[in-house]
C-alpha positions in Angstrom: 9.2 -15.3 15.7 7.4 -11.8 14.7 9.0 -9.5 12.5 10.4 -6.1 14.8 8.2 -3.4 14.1 9.9 -0.7 11.5 10.1 3.0 11.7 8.4 5.1 9.7 9.3 8.3 10.0 7.0 11.5 8.9 8.2 13.2 5.5 10.0 10.6 3.6 9.0 8.2 0.5 8.5 4.7 1.0 8.2 1.9 -1.3 5.6 -0.3 -0.2 4.7 -3.9 -1.6 2.5 -7.0 -1.0 3.4 -10.3 -2.8 1.6 -13.2 -2.4 2.9 -16.9 -1.9 2.9 -19.5 -5.0 2.2 -16.3 -7.2 -1.5 -16.9 -6.6 -3.8 -14.2 -7.8 -5.2 -11.7 -5.7 -6.6 -9.8 -8.7 -8.5 -11.8 -11.0 -10.4 -9.2 -13.1 -10.9 -5.7 -14.2 -13.7 -5.1 -10.7 -10.6 -6.3 -8.6 -8.5 -4.3 -9.6 -11.1 -1.3 -9.5 -12.2 -2.3 -6.1 -8.2 -1.8 -5.0 -8.0 1.7 -6.7 -11.3 2.6 -4.4 -9.5 1.6 -1.5 -6.2 3.4 -2.4 -8.3 6.5 -2.7 -10.2 6.1 0.6 -6.8 5.0 2.7 -5.5 8.4 0.9 -8.7 10.5 1.9 -8.7 8.6 5.7 -4.9 9.4 6.2 -3.5 11.9 4.0 -0.9 10.0 3.0 0.5 11.1 -0.6 0.3 8.5 -3.1 3.0 9.3 -5.5 2.6 6.0 -7.8 1.4 2.8 -7.9 1.5 -0.6 -9.9 -0.5 -3.6 -9.3 -0.1 -6.8 -11.1 -2.2 -9.9 -10.8 -0.2 -11.3 -7.9 1.3 -8.5 -5.9 1.3 -4.5 -5.6 3.8 -1.9 -5.6 3.5 1.6 -3.8 5.3 4.7 -3.5 3.9 6.9 -0.9 5.3 10.4 1.0 4.1 10.3 5.1 3.4 13.4 7.1 2.8 12.1 10.3 5.3 9.1 12.1 4.0 5.7 12.0 1.4 6.9 9.2 2.4 4.0 6.5 0.8 1.4 8.7 -2.2 3.1 9.0 -2.2 3.9 5.2 -1.9 0.1 4.4 -3.8 -1.2 7.4 
């Protein structure tokens, strides 16, 4: 069964994270980390979301973002 859609109200700060199963690395090289940082920059430019902080490890990542529109978190990470 699919997870119910979460609300993402504007003006709030959200902790967004992604973990993989089995600790399989998603970032294996410096280039992988740099590519992810470029994607974050593009998402900020595209959506206007404020990226307050981020932490990227080999098998997961965390973001702290502040939104300015309802539903913006989904657009940012999509």
